[in-house]
N, C-alpha and C positions, 0 to 999 in steps of 0.2 A: 519975365522973359521967354519962352521954352526956349530948349535947347536941342541947336539940329548939328549937325554933324556931316559933311561929305560921307555919300558911299567907297570913297578911297580908300577912308581910313579904315576898310571892314576887309579892302581888301590890298595890303604891301605888297609894293613894284617897286621891282629896279631902276635907275632912269631907262635901260635900254628894251624892258619890257613897259616901260608905260604906253603905247600908242598899241598895242596887243591887248593889255589890262582893259582899255577905255573902249575897244572895243568889243572884247567880251561883257565888261558892262556897261549897255548903254544908258542906263539911267544914273552913271556916275558920280555926275554934278550935280542931282539932284538931293536938294535938302529934305531929314524926314526929321521929326517932329518923335522926342522920347516916347510918348504915347504911343506911337503908332510902333510896330515891329519893321526891320526894314523886308525889304520885299523877296527877298532871299533867307525871310527869317523860314526856318522848316516846319511844318505841320505836329510831325513827333515830339519837337520841343515846346511848342504847340499847349501839347494835349497833356502832356507830362506837366509843364507849369502851371495849366489847369488842372488837374488832379489832385498834384502837391497841393494847392489850395484850396479847391472841394472839403478833404480830410482833416486840415487843418481846424478850418470854418468850424466844421459841425463837432467836430468830437473835443473842441474846447466848449463848447458851448452849449451839449447837448441839456444839461442838468435843467438849464431855461428851459430849454424848450418840452423837458418831458412834463416839468409843470404848466407851461404853455397849453400842452395838450391838457392834462387833467383838469385844468380849471376852466374849460373850452367846450367841454363833456355835456349833453343837454341832461338832464336830472337824473344826476351822480348819486350815489350812495352815499348817505349820511355821515363815511368816515372819506370818505373825497371831498368835501366842503372845504375850502382853504380861506380865510377871510384876507390874505396879502400871500406875496412871497415869498418872504419871513417864515410866515405861520406856515405856509407850505411844503418850504425846505423843511421844517423842523420835527415835522409833522409824518413825516414820509423817513425820514433819517432814524426816527422811534421808537415808529410804528413796522417799518418796513426795512428798516435798512441802511445804511448809506447807501449801498453800493446800487440798491434799488432807482437813484438816481440816474444811473446808469445803462439800466434793461432797453435793449433792442441797440446800442451803439453798433453791434457788430452789422446791423442792417445798414446805418448810414454809410459806414466807414466800406463794406462791399460797393453800395452802390454809388456812393458819391464819386469814387475816382474816376473810374469811366464818365459818368455825369456829366460829372463837371470838364473833364477831357473834352467831349461832345459840344460843354455849354461854349467852353473860351475860346475853342476850334473854329467853332462856328459862329463865335463871336465877330475874332478878326478877320475870316475870310471875308464875310458879309461887308464890314466895316469897309476893305477893304477896298471891295469891289463898287464901294460905293461912292470912295473919294476921302471918307472920314480922318487917313492917317495924311491926310493934308494939309500943310499950314494951315492955319486959323480955328474958328469954331462951329461945330456939324454938328447940332445938337439931333438934327433928322436921323442922321447917317445912328446915330447912339442909339438911339431908342428903336429903331428898325433892327439894325443890328444885337440890339439883347431881347428883341420880340424871337427874333428868327433862334437866336440860341436859346432859350426857355424852352420854344417846342420842340428841338430837337433834342434840348437833355433830361426834357418831362419825360417824355414816352418813354425811357428807359431808365427816371428812376424811380417813376406815379408806383411799382408795383413795392420799390423798397420804403418806399413811406407810407404805405400801407401797412406791411409790417411794421415799420418802427412803431405805427402807435396803436394795434394792437397791444404791442408788448410793452406800452408805454404806458396800460388802461391802469388804472386801482383794480388789484385782486386777479389781474392779468397770470395766467399757469404756464404761459409759453417762456421759456428759460432760452430757448437759442431760433435763427431765424431759418435753419429748415423746417423744425419742427410746426414754429410755428404760418410757416408759407404751406405746407401742410394740410394743416387743420383748416386755414380759410379757403381753400382750394378744393380741399373735400365734401365741406360744408356748404358753399357758397360757388364753386366754382369759378372760371377765370374771370368772371364779368367782375367780381368783388375785385380784381386789381385794377380796372379799370373805370370803376363806375364814376371816382370820381377827377378824371381826368379834365375830362369840357369842363369842371367848376378847377379848379386847378389851373390850367391855361385860363381861364376870364379871371382870375387871380392875378398870375405868376405874370401873362402880357405885359399889362400895365402898371405892375408893381416890378418887372426888369427894363421896361420903355422908363416909367421914372427914375430911378434907379442910377441905370445906363448915363439919361441924359443932367441929371445931375453930378452922376460922378463926373464927369468928363468937361458938365460946367464948373465945378468946384476945383478940381483941380487946375484948368483954367486958370481960373481968378488967381488960387493961388502959387502957383508957378512963374506969375510974373512979379511978386512978391519975394520970393526965397530965389536959392542958387541956383543955377540951370541942372540939368542933369537929374537924376534919380534923387531922390528923396522921400526918403520910409514915413518921416511924420506927415508929407502932405498927401500920400495914398492913407495911408491909412487913416488922419480926420476927414477925408472925404470922404474913404470912404461907410466910414459911420454914420455920416449924416445923412449923405443918399439912404442908404438903410434903415436906419431911422423913420424919417417921413414916406417910403415908401411903404415901412411896412404897418405905419399908422393910418394909410390911404388904404389899405384894402384888408386889415383886419376882417370887417362886416364877410367875403371873400371867406375867409381863413376858419372860419366859423363854420362855415356851409361847408366846407371841404372840410373836415373834421368830423364834423354827424356824420360823412358820407360815411367816412373810411372806416371808422369806427362803428359803425348800424349793425356787424354783425354781430360784436358783444353786446350789443342792451338789449334787454327782457320787454322792452318793447315795443308791441306788433308796430304802430304808424312807425316808431325810428327804422325800426328793421326793415321794410316796405317802401322804406324812400330811395324814388326813383334817378333822382340828377339835382340838379340845382335850384329849380321851383319849388319841388318838394318839398329839399329841405328846407328850404327859406319860411318857407308856410308854417316848417311843425316849429320853426327857431319862435316866427313872428306871433301867429296863436302863443304858444307859450310865456312869453318871456316878452315881447316888444320890440321895441327899436334897441333898450339897451342889451337885448342877448343877442348884438351879432358885433357887440362892441365885449365880451367878454374876451380876455387874455389880451387885452392891446399891452397892458404896460407890459407884462413880459414875452407877448410878441415883441417888441418894441427895446426894449431890456435885451434880447434874443438876437433879436435883426443889428442892432447899429453895431457892435461889436461884434457882431458876424460878418457884414461885410466889411468893415474897417478888416477884419483877420484873412480874411476872402481876399480882398484889393491887397493889401500888404503883400502876403507870401506872392499871390499871382506877380509881383510888379519883382519881387524877393529874385523868385524863380526868370523871371525876364531877363533882369537885369543881369543875371549870372549867364543867359545865353549868348546877350547881346556881346559879354564883356570876350566871353570864348569867342565870339567871331571875328573881335577884335585884332584875338591875339593869335590869331591865324596867319 
């Protein structure tokens, strides 16, 4: 059963002040589900919770994300061909040093905080507007709010993702975010930072809609069987399951996105001149067939499941903290 509380619990009043408080908070008698924030929850708190979640998610799982990028590269150099995740970790650590698994992390930290702040602020705003915070199950509201959230956040994050993947490549000489950004801009222009944006949206909109719908649905089911209120295990498990399913389903588009975002580092003219989703997909199909679209799927799922679990858990921790702060006022 979902935990519900009257907004009266957020507004401590004395008996003599009760009617004034009632006039001020006309929604006082309405109940809200824990999954939905109180109507007076601030945008700033939402954004702080989202930024915290984004940085936590990407920082912890970054090495696996680097392996995914390496394994998705079309026609990699012989030194960058790996037989699996274990072999990739061992090879990279031995040849390039253990710390190379974290190369490009600065781009994620700088970009993920603001991008996830926008992401979750948009999610909560659209969800509230569509009635997704009301009691009951609202998959359409969850899917729509997730899609809107990713469109807004990806517009900000896409250039940082390009820089990250350029720094993750085998043989990359970029050591700082700034130097990589300058090189890409000088050699390929501003378009290089957004050439993959349509493909990114083609992947992340269904990914996020599927993930948010699955997360909301799994959380509702699990909450009926557990104690009411904030439950870290519920959010962690629901986030992990939702992320893993969505990641597996959208792997083909992620492979196309990786080709577009790393094309400037390729030595092959055909790859360097890929202009969008269809041309990149054509290159992959001609060279590797259908199996080429699923390269790195295991690494993607291994990354996405715990990443999403960490992201949702961190977001819910921050959300629970702000709700508790409101209750104590």
